[in-house]
Structure formats: C-alpha cells, structure tokens
C-alpha positions in Angstrom: 0.7 -3.8 5.8 1.8 -1.1 3.3 1.2 -1.7 -0.4 3.0 0.5 -3.0 1.1 -0.2 -6.3 0.8 1.5 -9.6 -2.7 2.5 -8.5 -1.7 4.1 -5.2 -0.2 3.7 -1.8 -2.3 1.8 0.7 -2.1 0.7 4.4 -4.2 -2.3 5.2 -4.9 -2.9 8.9 -7.5 -4.3 11.2 -10.3 -1.8 11.8 -10.3 -0.1 15.2 -14.0 0.6 15.0 -15.1 -2.8 13.6 -12.5 -5.4 14.9 -13.9 -8.1 12.6 -13.1 -6.1 9.5 -10.1 -4.6 7.8 -9.5 -1.1 6.6 -7.7 0.0 3.5 -6.3 3.5 4.2 -4.9 6.0 1.8 -3.4 9.5 1.8 -5.6 10.6 -1.1 -9.1 9.9 -2.3 -7.8 9.3 -5.8 -5.9 6.2 -4.6 -9.0 4.7 -3.1 -11.0 5.5 -6.2 -8.4 3.8 -8.4 -8.7 0.8 -6.1 -12.4 0.7 -6.4 -12.3 0.9 -10.2 -9.8 -2.0 -10.4 -11.7 -4.2 -7.9 -15.3 -3.1 -8.5 -15.5 -2.5 -4.7 -18.3 -0.1 -3.8 -17.5 0.4 -0.1 -17.9 4.1 0.8 -14.8 6.1 1.1 -14.7 7.5 4.6 -13.0 10.8 5.5 -11.5 11.3 9.0 -9.8 14.6 9.4 -8.0 13.8 12.7 -6.6 10.4 11.5 -3.1 9.6 10.3 -4.7 8.4 7.0 -7.6 10.7 6.2 -9.3 8.3 3.7 -10.3 4.7 4.2 -12.7 2.0 3.3 -13.9 -0.6 5.8 -14.2 -4.1 4.3 -14.2 -7.8 5.3 -10.9 -9.7 5.5 -11.9 -11.8 2.5 -12.4 -8.7 0.5 -8.9 -7.5 1.5 -7.5 -10.8 0.3 -9.4 -10.4 -3.0 -8.1 -6.9 -3.4 -4.5 -8.0 -2.9 -5.0 -10.8 -5.4 -6.3 -8.4 -8.0 -3.5 -6.0 -7.4 -1.0 -8.8 -7.9 -2.7 -10.0 -11.1 -2.5 -6.5 -12.5 1.3 -6.4 -12.5 2.2 -6.2 -16.1 5.4 -4.2 -16.0 9.1 -5.0 -15.5 10.0 -1.8 -13.6 7.7 -0.5 -10.8 9.1 3.0 -10.5 8.9 3.5 -14.3 5.3 2.4 -14.3 4.4 4.8 -11.5 6.1 7.6 -13.4 4.0 6.9 -16.5 0.7 7.4 -14.6 -0.5 11.0 -14.5 -2.3 10.4 -11.3 0.7 8.8 -9.6 3.9 10.3 -11.0 3.9 12.8 -8.1 5.0 9.9 -5.9 8.1 9.2 -7.9 10.6 11.1 -5.6 9.1 9.7 -2.4 9.0 6.1 -3.7 12.7 6.5 -4.8 13.7 7.7 -1.4 12.1 4.6 0.1 13.8 2.4 -2.5 17.2 4.1 -1.6 16.7 3.4 2.1 16.1 -0.3 1.6 18.8 -0.5 -1.0 21.3 0.7 1.7 20.1 -2.1 4.0 20.8 -4.6 1.2 24.3 -3.1 0.8 24.9 -3.4 4.5 23.7 -7.0 4.5 26.1 -7.9 1.7 28.9 -6.7 3.8 27.7 -8.8 6.8 26.9 -5.8 8.9 23.1 -5.9 8.9 21.6 -5.9 12.3 18.0 -6.9 11.5 16.7 -10.3 12.6 13.4 -12.0 12.1 10.7 -10.8 14.5 8.6 -13.4 16.3 4.9 -13.2 15.5 2.7 -12.0 18.4 0.3 -14.6 19.7 
C-alpha cells in the first residue's frame, strides 16, 4: 500500500524476511525519521542497498495499523499538495506528486465520459 503523506512517501507491505510482520519502506531516511517522530516508533531504520526501497522499518501489523491511524489523525489541512509544498523537508516532492495527481485526474476525466476500462479486482484468497 502506498501512502503519500505530509511527512513522506511510504510503501507498507508484508515483510519478506519476517512474514508475520509488516515493513514500512521509504525512499529516504528523512521520511522514516519523520514517521518515527510522529508515532514515537523506535524500530531501527534498516538500509538495504540492493532493494527497490533502500530504507525500511520492520514492525508488527498492529503497529502498522496504529501508524496509519496516527497519520490520518494528523490531517489538518484542506489541500494536500499545498501542505507538502510548505514543508522544507518535503517540498522537493511537489512536482512528482503533481504528476501522479495528473495521471489519476485523467482517469477521472475518462470515467466521466464513460470510457474508463478499469473494473474492481477480486481479492486473492
């Protein structure tokens, strides 16, 4: 699951090395440090040079749920892109975040015209 937040960009997945845990991955150490500050999480930030996401923390699924809850509670802004642009440690993401916004906006436009091709995907069992 990808999370674009005012504190950073995160990917939360099941850990490959510890299947009973989840991992919160980030492109930068700063994003994970921001997350630790917000959530008081002390899990060590691991660095893996040959991984898609070089930085990660390994945590329990219940800690992942707590982190997502805290990130949601921290929303105090009416415009996400404007909030990211206000943060000195995050404003470098502005252009990339806007490109992602544009991509999904074009899908919305296609959907309004009745030409969207996406359909719900069944959950794997």
